[in-house]
MIZAMAR-217058 format. One record per residue (C-alpha): y negated, z negated, x; residue number from 1. Coordinates in nm, 4 decimals. Example, Ala and Ser with C-alpha at 12.3 -4.5 7.8 and 13.67 -1.06 7.14 Angstrom:
! residues 2
{{0.4500 -0.7800 1.2300} 1}
{{0.1060 -0.7140 1.3670} 2}
END
This chain:
! residues 338
{{-6.5698 -11.1854 12.9107} 1}
{{-6.8065 -10.8915 12.9438} 2}
{{-6.9533 -10.9690 12.6078} 3}
{{-7.0126 -11.3300 12.7054} 4}
{{-7.1991 -11.2268 13.0203} 5}
{{-7.4077 -10.9773 12.8140} 6}
{{-7.5129 -11.2573 12.5773} 7}
{{-7.6156 -11.4902 12.8570} 8}
{{-7.8214 -11.2147 13.0259} 9}
{{-7.9946 -11.1128 12.7046} 10}
{{-8.0748 -11.4731 12.6181} 11}
{{-8.2325 -11.5158 12.9562} 12}
{{-8.4461 -11.2135 12.9032} 13}
{{-8.5558 -11.3285 12.5607} 14}
{{-8.6472 -11.6794 12.6898} 15}
{{-8.8474 -11.5157 12.9717} 16}
{{-9.0679 -11.3766 12.7029} 17}
{{-9.1812 -11.7326 12.5884} 18}
{{-8.9326 -11.7593 12.3007} 19}
{{-8.6985 -12.0286 12.1953} 20}
{{-8.3603 -11.8783 12.1041} 21}
{{-8.0975 -12.0836 11.9432} 22}
{{-7.8036 -12.0302 11.7034} 23}
{{-7.7343 -12.1702 11.3595} 24}
{{-7.3821 -12.1842 11.2275} 25}
{{-7.3451 -12.1311 10.8544} 26}
{{-6.9877 -12.1028 10.7356} 27}
{{-6.8276 -11.8185 10.9372} 28}
{{-7.1664 -11.6744 11.0410} 29}
{{-7.3591 -11.7582 11.3564} 30}
{{-7.7181 -11.6644 11.3171} 31}
{{-7.9550 -11.6168 11.6089} 32}
{{-8.3079 -11.7662 11.5611} 33}
{{-8.5925 -11.6711 11.7879} 34}
{{-8.9071 -11.8930 11.7563} 35}
{{-9.2187 -11.7340 11.8942} 36}
{{-9.5862 -11.8304 11.8898} 37}
{{-9.7904 -12.1454 11.8639} 38}
{{-9.5449 -12.4222 11.7809} 39}
{{-9.8115 -12.6785 11.8790} 40}
{{-10.0105 -12.5653 11.5789} 41}
{{-9.7732 -12.7671 11.3581} 42}
{{-9.6883 -12.4657 11.1409} 43}
{{-9.3669 -12.2597 11.1638} 44}
{{-9.3027 -11.9741 10.9296} 45}
{{-8.9396 -11.8623 10.8884} 46}
{{-8.9432 -11.4789 10.8538} 47}
{{-8.6936 -11.3527 10.5932} 48}
{{-8.6376 -10.9809 10.6620} 49}
{{-8.5914 -10.7190 10.4040} 50}
{{-8.3293 -10.4429 10.3626} 51}
{{-8.0905 -10.6082 10.3018} 52}
{{-7.9392 -10.5263 10.6351} 53}
{{-8.2423 -10.4845 10.8610} 54}
{{-8.2642 -10.6869 11.1830} 55}
{{-8.5581 -10.9258 11.2134} 56}
{{-8.5510 -11.0167 11.5765} 57}
{{-8.5564 -10.6559 11.6965} 58}
{{-8.8590 -10.5845 11.4709} 59}
{{-9.0487 -10.8418 11.6727} 60}
{{-8.9088 -10.7559 12.0160} 61}
{{-8.9683 -10.3843 11.9707} 62}
{{-9.3292 -10.4287 11.8780} 63}
{{-9.2804 -10.2703 11.5307} 64}
{{-9.4888 -10.5618 11.3959} 65}
{{-9.7979 -10.6680 11.5904} 66}
{{-9.7714 -11.0367 11.5097} 67}
{{-9.7452 -11.1343 11.8746} 68}
{{-10.1192 -11.0694 11.9107} 69}
{{-10.2318 -11.1110 11.5510} 70}
{{-10.0395 -11.4057 11.3978} 71}
{{-9.8464 -11.5934 11.6629} 72}
{{-10.1492 -11.7357 11.8489} 73}
{{-10.2293 -11.9256 11.5305} 74}
{{-9.8863 -12.0371 11.4151} 75}
{{-9.5212 -11.9942 11.5129} 76}
{{-9.2788 -11.7535 11.3503} 77}
{{-8.9093 -11.8096 11.3480} 78}
{{-8.7184 -11.4736 11.3281} 79}
{{-8.3558 -11.4813 11.2304} 80}
{{-8.0979 -11.2134 11.1794} 81}
{{-7.9132 -11.2452 10.8499} 82}
{{-7.5330 -11.2442 10.8483} 83}
{{-7.3839 -10.9031 10.9255} 84}
{{-7.7075 -10.7688 11.0655} 85}
{{-7.8821 -10.7191 11.3901} 86}
{{-7.7628 -10.9704 11.6525} 87}
{{-7.5868 -11.2063 11.4171} 88}
{{-7.2402 -11.3153 11.5268} 89}
{{-6.9231 -11.4108 11.3412} 90}
{{-6.5920 -11.2634 11.2500} 91}
{{-6.6899 -11.1653 10.8944} 92}
{{-6.5074 -10.9698 10.6284} 93}
{{-6.6730 -10.7988 10.3292} 94}
{{-6.5910 -11.1018 10.1238} 95}
{{-6.8150 -11.3080 10.3492} 96}
{{-7.1240 -11.1005 10.2587} 97}
{{-7.2527 -11.2495 9.9285} 98}
{{-7.5684 -11.3620 9.7643} 99}
{{-7.4571 -11.7232 9.7691} 100}
{{-7.3767 -11.7038 10.1380} 101}
{{-7.7244 -11.5565 10.2133} 102}
{{-7.8867 -11.8455 10.0336} 103}
{{-7.6793 -12.1011 10.2147} 104}
{{-7.7694 -11.9323 10.5422} 105}
{{-8.1418 -11.9527 10.4698} 106}
{{-8.1065 -12.3249 10.3839} 107}
{{-7.9260 -12.3763 10.7135} 108}
{{-8.1922 -12.1853 10.9138} 109}
{{-8.4815 -12.3768 10.7506} 110}
{{-8.3136 -12.7071 10.8299} 111}
{{-8.2398 -12.6120 11.1896} 112}
{{-8.5949 -12.4877 11.2549} 113}
{{-8.7411 -12.8044 11.1118} 114}
{{-8.5107 -13.0213 11.3164} 115}
{{-8.5718 -12.8288 11.6420} 116}
{{-8.9530 -12.7789 11.6221} 117}
{{-9.0477 -13.0886 11.4202} 118}
{{-9.3479 -12.9105 11.2603} 119}
{{-9.6023 -13.0589 11.0232} 120}
{{-9.5266 -12.7754 10.7802} 121}
{{-9.2586 -12.5061 10.7361} 122}
{{-9.3394 -12.1858 10.5460} 123}
{{-9.1320 -11.9056 10.4138} 124}
{{-9.2520 -11.5676 10.5254} 125}
{{-9.0659 -11.2885 10.3479} 126}
{{-9.0727 -10.9107 10.3066} 127}
{{-8.9047 -10.6833 10.0454} 128}
{{-8.5493 -10.7993 9.9767} 129}
{{-8.6440 -11.1075 10.1745} 130}
{{-8.8714 -11.1947 9.8807} 131}
{{-8.5731 -11.1896 9.6457} 132}
{{-8.3665 -11.4048 9.8877} 133}
{{-8.6570 -11.6471 9.9355} 134}
{{-8.7056 -11.6725 9.5552} 135}
{{-8.3399 -11.7555 9.5091} 136}
{{-8.3502 -12.0169 9.7897} 137}
{{-8.6620 -12.1760 9.6396} 138}
{{-8.5017 -12.1880 9.2941} 139}
{{-8.1981 -12.3430 9.4667} 140}
{{-8.4093 -12.6256 9.6027} 141}
{{-8.5289 -12.5073 9.9409} 142}
{{-8.8067 -12.7414 10.0571} 143}
{{-9.1081 -12.5718 10.2196} 144}
{{-9.4757 -12.6222 10.2377} 145}
{{-9.5915 -12.2671 10.1542} 146}
{{-9.4839 -11.9054 10.0977} 147}
{{-9.6133 -11.5857 10.2418} 148}
{{-9.4440 -11.3141 10.0410} 149}
{{-9.4934 -10.9418 10.1164} 150}
{{-9.3993 -10.6655 9.8677} 151}
{{-9.0951 -10.8560 9.7489} 152}
{{-8.9538 -10.8836 9.3931} 153}
{{-8.7709 -11.1568 9.2123} 154}
{{-8.5675 -10.9153 9.0020} 155}
{{-8.3236 -10.6311 9.0483} 156}
{{-8.3192 -10.5606 8.6769} 157}
{{-8.3182 -10.1789 8.6486} 158}
{{-8.5117 -10.1624 8.3196} 159}
{{-8.7929 -10.3747 8.4735} 160}
{{-8.7917 -10.1708 8.7895} 161}
{{-8.8265 -9.8516 8.5907} 162}
{{-9.0954 -9.9747 8.3617} 163}
{{-9.3142 -10.1238 8.6422} 164}
{{-9.2748 -9.7998 8.8465} 165}
{{-9.3909 -9.6001 8.5461} 166}
{{-9.6965 -9.8261 8.5211} 167}
{{-9.7524 -9.7858 8.8904} 168}
{{-9.7522 -9.4055 8.8638} 169}
{{-10.0003 -9.4157 8.5842} 170}
{{-10.2367 -9.6583 8.7810} 171}
{{-10.2323 -9.4559 9.0961} 172}
{{-10.2851 -9.1186 8.9130} 173}
{{-10.5640 -9.2613 8.6998} 174}
{{-10.7403 -9.4163 8.9945} 175}
{{-10.7199 -9.0926 9.1968} 176}
{{-10.8790 -8.9010 8.9020} 177}
{{-11.1530 -9.1582 8.8623} 178}
{{-11.2275 -9.1325 9.2404} 179}
{{-11.2757 -8.7553 9.1975} 180}
{{-10.9509 -8.6221 9.3318} 181}
{{-10.9000 -8.2514 9.2555} 182}
{{-10.5298 -8.2171 9.3332} 183}
{{-10.3621 -8.1120 9.0117} 184}
{{-10.0812 -8.3530 9.0904} 185}
{{-10.2802 -8.6482 8.9667} 186}
{{-10.3692 -8.4922 8.6260} 187}
{{-10.0127 -8.3882 8.5825} 188}
{{-9.8792 -8.7370 8.6410} 189}
{{-10.1440 -8.9029 8.4288} 190}
{{-10.0732 -8.6685 8.1389} 191}
{{-9.6969 -8.7246 8.1758} 192}
{{-9.7389 -9.1020 8.1748} 193}
{{-9.9646 -9.0890 7.8679} 194}
{{-9.6975 -8.8948 7.6930} 195}
{{-9.4220 -9.1359 7.8071} 196}
{{-9.5456 -9.4936 7.7502} 197}
{{-9.1857 -9.6189 7.7762} 198}
{{-8.9278 -9.4983 8.0294} 199}
{{-8.5695 -9.6171 8.0133} 200}
{{-8.2967 -9.6180 8.2788} 201}
{{-8.0260 -9.3601 8.2622} 202}
{{-8.2380 -9.0994 8.0875} 203}
{{-8.3865 -8.7663 8.1855} 204}
{{-8.7350 -8.9244 8.1690} 205}
{{-8.6317 -9.1606 8.4521} 206}
{{-8.5372 -8.8637 8.6680} 207}
{{-8.8784 -8.7027 8.6035} 208}
{{-9.0461 -9.0330 8.6875} 209}
{{-8.8622 -9.0436 9.0166} 210}
{{-8.9900 -8.6949 9.0974} 211}
{{-9.3442 -8.8133 9.0361} 212}
{{-9.2880 -9.1192 9.2590} 213}
{{-9.1672 -8.9029 9.5378} 214}
{{-9.4763 -8.6863 9.5002} 215}
{{-9.6994 -8.9935 9.5074} 216}
{{-9.5262 -9.1150 9.8222} 217}
{{-9.5704 -8.7834 9.9935} 218}
{{-9.9369 -8.7757 9.8978} 219}
{{-10.0278 -9.1293 10.0030} 220}
{{-9.7961 -9.2528 10.2731} 221}
{{-9.9257 -9.3132 10.6248} 222}
{{-9.7350 -9.2003 10.9262} 223}
{{-9.5885 -9.5084 11.0928} 224}
{{-9.6754 -9.5446 11.4633} 225}
{{-9.3991 -9.4546 11.7064} 226}
{{-9.2451 -9.7333 11.9125} 227}
{{-9.3602 -9.7375 12.2643} 228}
{{-9.1130 -9.7001 12.5456} 229}
{{-9.1533 -10.0730 12.6421} 230}
{{-9.0591 -10.1712 12.2878} 231}
{{-8.7516 -9.9495 12.2885} 232}
{{-8.6406 -10.0865 12.6256} 233}
{{-8.6834 -10.4404 12.5090} 234}
{{-8.4495 -10.3736 12.2161} 235}
{{-8.2025 -10.2019 12.4404} 236}
{{-8.1793 -10.4929 12.6783} 237}
{{-8.2362 -10.7854 12.4407} 238}
{{-7.9758 -10.7025 12.1779} 239}
{{-7.6440 -10.8813 12.2167} 240}
{{-7.4440 -10.6038 12.0719} 241}
{{-7.4321 -10.2395 12.1429} 242}
{{-7.7587 -10.1081 11.9948} 243}
{{-7.6060 -9.8683 11.7545} 244}
{{-7.3491 -10.1103 11.6266} 245}
{{-7.6140 -10.3769 11.5987} 246}
{{-7.8304 -10.1671 11.3677} 247}
{{-7.5723 -9.9614 11.1809} 248}
{{-7.3688 -10.2594 11.0607} 249}
{{-7.6486 -10.3359 10.8154} 250}
{{-7.5215 -10.0505 10.6027} 251}
{{-7.2180 -10.2673 10.5191} 252}
{{-7.4361 -10.5506 10.4110} 253}
{{-7.6147 -10.3215 10.1647} 254}
{{-7.2803 -10.1977 10.0218} 255}
{{-7.1605 -10.5563 9.9602} 256}
{{-7.4799 -10.7152 9.8323} 257}
{{-7.6270 -10.4545 9.6098} 258}
{{-7.3440 -10.4443 9.3488} 259}
{{-7.3745 -10.8267 9.3212} 260}
{{-7.7473 -10.8605 9.2848} 261}
{{-7.8037 -10.5505 9.0752} 262}
{{-7.9266 -10.6740 8.7330} 263}
{{-8.0252 -11.0209 8.8597} 264}
{{-8.3655 -11.1500 8.7383} 265}
{{-8.4996 -11.4809 8.8706} 266}
{{-8.8343 -11.4823 8.6827} 267}
{{-8.7322 -11.7400 8.4244} 268}
{{-8.6266 -11.9822 8.6923} 269}
{{-8.9396 -11.9480 8.9112} 270}
{{-9.1401 -12.2118 8.7203} 271}
{{-8.9748 -12.4738 8.9513} 272}
{{-9.1321 -12.3092 9.2576} 273}
{{-9.4658 -12.4795 9.3038} 274}
{{-9.5837 -12.4550 9.6619} 275}
{{-9.9116 -12.2769 9.7689} 276}
{{-9.8304 -11.9103 9.8040} 277}
{{-9.9891 -11.5750 9.8912} 278}
{{-9.8375 -11.2451 9.7748} 279}
{{-9.9450 -10.9331 9.9558} 280}
{{-9.8861 -10.6023 9.7802} 281}
{{-9.9461 -10.2479 9.9155} 282}
{{-10.1596 -10.0355 9.6809} 283}
{{-9.9169 -9.7499 9.7035} 284}
{{-9.5943 -9.9343 9.7261} 285}
{{-9.3638 -9.7659 9.4768} 286}
{{-9.0598 -9.9696 9.5778} 287}
{{-9.1992 -10.3021 9.4650} 288}
{{-9.5306 -10.2077 9.2950} 289}
{{-9.8115 -10.4510 9.2336} 290}
{{-9.7055 -10.4495 8.8744} 291}
{{-9.3859 -10.6138 8.9721} 292}
{{-9.5574 -10.8676 9.1984} 293}
{{-9.7835 -10.9720 8.9069} 294}
{{-9.4787 -11.0764 8.7129} 295}
{{-9.3428 -11.2763 9.0042} 296}
{{-9.6724 -11.4578 9.0588} 297}
{{-9.7140 -11.5209 8.6842} 298}
{{-9.3713 -11.6870 8.6748} 299}
{{-9.4426 -11.9431 8.9404} 300}
{{-9.5217 -12.3163 8.8690} 301}
{{-9.8864 -12.3829 8.7849} 302}
{{-9.9669 -12.6940 8.9933} 303}
{{-10.0329 -12.5002 9.3164} 304}
{{-10.2513 -12.1985 9.3904} 305}
{{-10.0769 -11.8606 9.4003} 306}
{{-10.2860 -11.5728 9.5255} 307}
{{-10.2004 -11.1957 9.4770} 308}
{{-10.3724 -10.9763 9.7226} 309}
{{-10.3434 -10.5948 9.6883} 310}
{{-10.3991 -10.4217 10.0153} 311}
{{-10.5738 -10.0826 9.9725} 312}
{{-10.4312 -9.7714 10.1285} 313}
{{-10.1021 -9.9404 10.2122} 314}
{{-9.7454 -9.8832 10.1122} 315}
{{-9.4299 -10.1046 10.1274} 316}
{{-9.5023 -10.2182 10.4870} 317}
{{-9.8787 -10.3210 10.4696} 318}
{{-9.8394 -10.5085 10.8049} 319}
{{-9.7906 -10.1661 10.9625} 320}
{{-10.0242 -9.9603 10.7489} 321}
{{-10.3161 -10.2000 10.7490} 322}
{{-10.2366 -10.4592 11.0156} 323}
{{-10.5897 -10.5969 11.0420} 324}
{{-10.6325 -10.6505 10.6677} 325}
{{-10.2882 -10.7880 10.6395} 326}
{{-10.3333 -11.0283 10.9360} 327}
{{-10.6723 -11.1594 10.8164} 328}
{{-10.5206 -11.2354 10.4630} 329}
{{-10.2325 -11.4217 10.6163} 330}
{{-10.4423 -11.6213 10.8608} 331}
{{-10.6892 -11.7153 10.5846} 332}
{{-10.4006 -11.8496 10.3805} 333}
{{-10.2385 -12.0419 10.6654} 334}
{{-10.5573 -12.1922 10.7909} 335}
{{-10.6410 -12.2989 10.4291} 336}
{{-10.3302 -12.5119 10.4217} 337}
{{-10.4910 -12.7664 10.6576} 338}
END
C-alpha cells in the first residue's frame, strides 16, 4: 500500500513538470515511459540508454543531460527505463533479463509511443549499449524514420574491439605529436603501436594496450559537471523505488546480459537498415572509438544518407563534454528530415 501511494505521488510530480508518463507492459516487465518536449513538432525520438543497466528517466530528471533546453524545444524525446533498471517494474528473475527480451521491449515501447503521440515520424536516439540494442531491433524489423546514434557499437566481438582500440590509440598519439605535444606519453604510445600493428585478445600485448588506453583517458578526459542540488532532489522524489535500489539493480542486468551478447556481431546484418542516420563519436572515446563507428556506418544500407560526425575534445559522453556541438549536430539532422 505504501508503495502504491509512492508511485502515485511521484507520477504527479513528474506530470507537474510537463511530461507525459505512461507504462508499457512487455512480457513480465512494466516499463515507464516519460515523453518530454515538443510533441507538436511531429517528431518523437525514443531514447535508448546505455549501460546496460543505466536508468534513462533519471538522467533527464536529474539534469545530467541538458536536452530540456537544447533539444526538447525542437522535438520530443521519450525516455524509458529498460527492464530491471531505474524505475522499471515487474517481478523479474535473472532468466527474464535477455537480449531477446530487450529487443521485444524496444519494439513494444516504439509501438506505444507511436500510438500515444501519433507523430509524423519516430526516431531512435541511442547511446553506447543502446546503439547495440537499437541495431538489433532495427535488424529485427523495427520501423522508424531515422536514427540518432551516439558512441554505440554493433558488435561485442572481442577481437574487433581490441583491434579498433589499438587503431584508436595510434590515431590519438599520432595526432597529439603532429599538434606539437611534448608529453613523452604520446611518443611512447605511437612507437608501441608502430611495433604492434596487430593486437590479439588474451595476450600480454592486449594488457599493455589497456595500460596505454588508461593513460590516454587520464590525459584527455574532461571532468563531468556535478549535478546541482535541484537535480538530485528531483531524482530523490521522482523515482518510484528507493533511490539506491533503483540504481544498483542495474548491476544485475549487466551480469545477465554481457555473457549472452559477448561475441555477437551485427555488422553483416545491418545492410537491411536503411533509414537516415547520424552517428556521433567522441574524438577520445576509447570505449567505442570512431574506428568502430566507421565499421557500423559502412555496414548500413546504401539508399539513405548516413553521416558520421566526430566531436573533437569529447569522450564517450559527447552530450556532456561538448553539449553545444552535440546539440547543433543533432538539431541539424532532425531539421533536415523535413
